[in-house]
C-alpha positions in Angstrom: 31.3 -6.2 3.6 27.7 -7.0 4.2 25.0 -5.0 2.4 22.5 -3.5 4.9 19.3 -1.7 4.0 18.7 1.0 6.5 15.2 2.3 6.7 14.1 5.7 8.1 17.4 7.5 7.6 15.9 10.9 7.9 14.7 10.4 11.4 16.4 10.5 14.8 16.7 6.7 15.1 17.8 6.2 11.5 20.5 8.9 11.8 21.9 7.3 15.0 21.9 3.9 13.3 23.8 5.3 10.3 26.5 6.8 12.6 27.0 3.4 14.3 27.1 1.3 11.1 28.9 3.5 8.6 32.3 2.2 7.6 31.6 -1.4 8.7 28.8 -2.1 6.2 27.7 -1.1 2.7 24.6 0.9 3.6 21.5 1.4 1.4 18.3 3.4 1.9 15.1 4.3 0.1 14.7 7.9 -1.2 12.1 9.8 -3.2 12.9 10.6 -6.9 13.5 14.3 -6.2 15.4 13.9 -2.9 18.8 15.5 -3.0 21.4 13.1 -1.7 23.4 14.5 1.2 26.9 13.8 2.4 26.0 10.5 4.0 28.1 7.5 2.9 25.1 5.6 1.7 23.6 4.4 -1.6 20.2 5.9 -2.0 17.6 3.8 -3.9 15.0 5.8 -5.6 12.3 3.3 -5.1 8.7 3.5 -3.8 8.2 1.4 -0.6 4.5 1.0 -1.5 5.1 -0.7 -4.9 6.1 -4.3 -4.5 8.1 -4.7 -7.7 10.2 -1.7 -6.7 10.8 -3.1 -3.3 11.9 -6.3 -4.9 14.4 -4.5 -7.0 15.7 -2.6 -4.0 16.4 -5.8 -2.0 18.6 -7.4 -4.7 21.9 -8.3 -3.0 20.8 -7.1 0.4 21.9 -9.2 3.4 20.2 -7.5 6.3 17.2 -5.1 6.5 16.9 -2.8 9.5 13.2 -2.2 9.6 12.2 1.1 11.1 10.2 3.4 8.9 7.9 6.3 9.0 5.2 5.5 6.4 3.7 9.0 6.4 6.6 10.3 4.4 7.3 10.9 0.8 5.6 10.9 -2.6 2.0 11.9 -1.8 0.3 15.2 -1.1 -2.4 13.5 1.0 -2.5 10.2 2.9 -5.7 8.6 4.3 -5.5 5.9 6.8 -4.0 4.7 10.1 -0.4 4.6 10.9 -0.6 0.9 11.6 -2.1 0.0 8.3 0.6 1.9 6.3 3.3 0.2 8.4 1.8 -3.2 7.8 1.6 -2.7 4.0 5.3 -1.7 4.0 6.2 -4.7 6.2 4.4 -7.0 3.8 6.3 -5.7 0.8 9.6 -6.1 2.6 8.7 -9.7 3.7 7.8 -10.7 0.1 10.9 -9.2 -1.4 13.1 -10.7 1.3 11.8 -14.2 0.4 12.4 -13.6 -3.3 16.1 -12.6 -2.7 16.8 -14.8 0.3 17.7 -11.9 2.6 19.6 -13.3 5.6 17.7 -11.5 8.2 15.3 -8.6 9.0 16.0 -6.8 12.3 12.9 -5.1 13.5 13.6 -2.0 15.6 10.9 -2.3 18.2 9.1 0.9 19.3 6.4 1.7 21.9 3.4 2.2 19.5 3.7 -0.2 16.6 1.4 -3.3 16.6 3.3 -6.5 17.5 1.6 -8.0 14.5 4.2 -6.3 12.4 6.7 -9.0 13.4 4.3 -11.7 12.2 3.9 -9.9 8.9 7.7 -9.6 8.4 8.2 -13.3 9.1 5.2 -14.6 7.1 7.2 -15.5 4.0 10.0 -17.3 5.7 12.5 -14.5 6.5 14.5 -14.7 9.7 13.3 -11.8 11.9 15.1 -10.5 15.0 13.5 -8.0 17.3 15.4 -5.5 19.4 14.9 -5.8 23.2 14.3 -2.2 24.3 11.4 -0.5 22.5 12.3 3.0 21.4 10.0 6.0 21.8 8.0 7.3 18.9 6.6 10.8 19.0 3.1 10.4 17.7 1.5 8.4 14.9 -0.9 10.7 13.2 -0.8 10.8 9.4 -0.6 14.5 9.1 2.5 15.0 7.1 2.1 16.2 3.5 4.4 17.0 0.6 3.7 19.7 -1.9 5.8 18.2 -4.7 3.1 15.7 -5.6 -0.7 16.1 -6.0 -1.4 12.4 -5.7 -3.3 10.5 -2.9 -2.5 7.3 -1.0 -5.1 5.6 1.1 -4.9 2.4 3.1 -7.6 0.7 5.2 -7.6 -2.6 7.0 -10.8 -4.7 7.2 -12.0 -8.2 8.3 -12.0 -11.0 5.8 -15.3 -12.8 5.8 -15.2 -16.5 6.8 -14.8 -18.7 3.7 -13.6 -15.8 1.4 -10.2 -15.3 -0.2 -8.8 -12.0 -1.4 -9.9 -12.7 -5.0 -13.5 -12.9 -3.8 -13.1 -9.6 -2.0 -11.7 -7.9 -5.1 -14.4 -9.2 -7.4 -17.2 -8.4 -5.0 -16.1 -4.9 -4.2 -17.1 -3.4 -7.6 -20.4 -5.3 -7.8 -21.2 -4.0 -4.3 -20.2 -0.5 -5.3 -22.6 -0.7 -8.3 -25.4 -1.7 -5.9 -24.7 0.7 -3.0 -24.5 3.7 -5.3 -27.4 2.6 -7.6 -28.6 5.5 -9.6 -25.4 7.5 -9.0 -22.7 5.3 -10.5 -23.2 2.6 -13.1 -20.6 -0.1 -13.7 -20.0 -2.0 -16.9 -17.6 -4.9 -17.3 -15.6 -5.7 -20.5 -13.2 -8.6 -20.2 -10.7 -7.4 -17.6 -11.9 -3.8 -17.6 -14.3 -2.1 -15.2 -15.9 1.1 -16.5 -17.6 3.5 -14.1 -20.2 5.9 -15.4 -22.4 8.7 -14.1 -26.0 8.6 -15.3 -26.5 9.9 -18.8 -22.8 10.4 -19.4 -21.1 8.7 -22.3 -17.5 9.0 -20.9 -16.6 6.9 -17.9 -15.4 8.6 -14.8 -12.9 5.8 -14.1 -11.5 3.0 -16.2 -10.0 0.2 -14.1 -8.2 -2.8 -15.5 -7.6 -6.0 -13.6 -3.8 -6.8 -13.7 -3.8 -10.6 -13.8 0.0 -10.7 -14.3 0.7 -8.8 -11.1 -2.0 -10.4 -9.0 -0.7 -13.5 -7.2 0.0 -14.9 -3.7 -2.8 -13.0 -1.9 -2.4 -9.7 -3.8 -5.1 -8.5 -6.3 -4.1 -5.4 -8.4 -6.4 -3.2 -10.3 -4.9 -0.3 -12.3 -6.7 3.0 -13.0 -6.1 3.5 -16.7 -8.2 6.6 -17.3 -11.5 8.3 -16.9 -12.7 11.9 -16.3 -11.8 11.8 -12.5 -8.2 10.6 -12.8 -5.1 12.3 -14.3 -2.6 10.3 -16.2 0.8 10.3 -14.5 4.1 10.3 -16.3 5.9 7.6 -14.4 3.3 5.7 -12.5 -0.1 4.1 -13.0 -2.6 4.7 -10.2 -3.7 1.4 -8.7 -6.2 -0.1 -6.4 -5.2 -3.2 -4.5 -6.6 -5.8 -2.2 -4.0 -7.6 -0.1 -4.5 -10.7 2.2 -2.6 -10.5 5.5 -0.9 -13.2 7.5 -3.2 -15.2 9.7 -6.1 -15.1 7.2 -8.4 -12.8 9.3 -7.8 -9.4 7.8 -7.0 -7.7 4.5 -5.8 -4.3 3.3 -7.6 -2.3 0.6 -5.4 0.5 -0.8 -5.4 3.3 -3.3 -1.9 4.3 -4.6 -0.7 7.3 -6.6 -4.2 8.6 -7.6 -4.1 12.2 -8.9 -7.6 13.7 -9.2 -8.5 15.9 -12.2 -10.7 18.0 -10.0 -9.1 21.0 -8.4 -7.4 20.1 -5.1 -9.9 22.1 -3.1 -12.9 20.5 -4.6 -11.4 17.0 -4.3 -10.8 17.5 -0.6 -14.3 18.7 0.0 -16.2 16.3 -2.2 -14.4 13.3 -3.6 -12.0 12.4 -0.8 -14.7 12.3 2.0 -17.0 10.3 -0.3 -14.3 7.7 -1.1 -13.5 7.4 2.7 -17.1 7.0 3.6 -17.7 4.3 0.9 -14.7 2.3 2.1 -15.8 2.4 5.7 -19.2 1.2 4.8 -17.6 -1.6 2.8 -15.5 -2.6 5.9 -18.7 -2.9 7.9 -20.2 -5.0 5.1 -17.2 -7.3 5.3 -17.7 -7.7 9.1 -21.4 -8.6 8.9 -21.3 -10.6 5.7 -21.7 -14.3 6.4 -22.7 -15.4 2.9 -20.4 -17.8 1.0 -18.6 -16.0 -1.8 -20.2 -18.2 -4.4 -23.6 -16.8 -3.6 -22.7 -13.3 -4.7 -23.4 -12.0 -8.2 -19.7 -11.1 -8.7 -18.3 -10.0 -12.1 -16.5 -12.7 -14.0 -13.4 -10.8 -14.8 -11.1 -12.7 -17.1 -8.0 -13.9 -15.2 
């Protein structure tokens, strides 16, 4: 029997698809680490849809992916961003993994609210993509769902890529820009592949961010948060900040994954979270109005 990855099994559509396909296919689905498997005849993969290497592991041996997902689910106490941007990031991970394992096809379950651009993303790395004819109805797309099992944060924003820039330019420039825009509030020092952020007159950095050259390739730039006074160390994951080029070359995603603040949750929501969102929105505007060639910026020379 063919191996089919069924996404969104907890929802109405996923449940109906399961009932139609069980018995005729070997079914697989993503699940969170602490999810209790039910009586469904399905193999649950405890992988994170937002981490590309884990998605690549999940798609080993898969023949068909049925793509219909609710990206506000699982693994994070707070999500920041638009439904479309989370959905695009997941689609990009699936597309990259499908290319790696030569998945036969991706079937996109069309709905009434998703951006048609999703199909372009799914097909960008060569996978054969089929689209269902009748769009189904989604009941809202607000990122309001939260879990209480995790205190981590996930944030995804989409921005315009300046003409003549690549995603490596954007990643390098971001931290130099941050040093300038928050001059006097945050100081940034570079040491080989490490970016250290300090508050004035403080000896200990608030964030230690390391460029991951090994994981950065093919339009994806990864920076891992290794420590600092604002970030907790997680047992099984390393918080990361990424810049991701999107098909078409016009936009990119900037995303924060699995960040767990050391501040109390209440203080984080009042102070740190709004500040982070504001800074990134300003940066998105900067990308829109910026017409300078990337070589004209005083960007850090991180070793790559």
